[in-house]
Residue, then its C-alpha position, 0 to 999 in steps of 0.5 A: x499500500x501506499x503511504x496515503x493508503x496505509x495512513x488511510x487504513x488506519x482512519x478506518x480503523x478508528x472510525x470503526x469505533x466511532x464512525x463504521x459507515x465513514x471507513x466502509x466508505x474509505x475501506x471501499x475506496x482503498x480496495x477499488x485504488x489499491x486492488x492488491x491489499x486483500x485486508x481493504x477488500x475483506x474489511x469492504x467485504x464485512x460492511x456490505x455483510x454487516x448491510x445485508x447484502x451478502x452476494x457484493x459479500x462474498x464478491x468482495x471476500x473472493x477479491x481477497x480471497x484472490x490475494x490470500x487463497x489461504x487465510x483462513x478468515x477469509x475462506x471462514x468469511x466466503x462460506x457464513x455467507x455463501x451460507x447465509x444465502x442458500x438460508x436466504x433463499x430457502x428461507x423465502x421459497x417457504x414463505x412463497x410456499x405457504x403464502x400461496x397455499x393461503 
């Protein structure tokens, strides 16, 4: 990371205690501008996951995994959001069935 991106990353870490959306915005920006930084992709994925945007979170985690394929936290995050997406789809299908029956 460039010195500017390093400073922004550290700033985002501090912001997680007071302004998570601002921290997420910084990680989104860093992941695009410094696309070889797995930690920024991962943190942007955490932000997307927290917003309930599981498909986008998975995509961001996959970007991180491409850079650090052996990182267990990344693999765990991919598994978590994939399982969440599958569970949500099953719940939605079940509700559709229930609503269609009544």
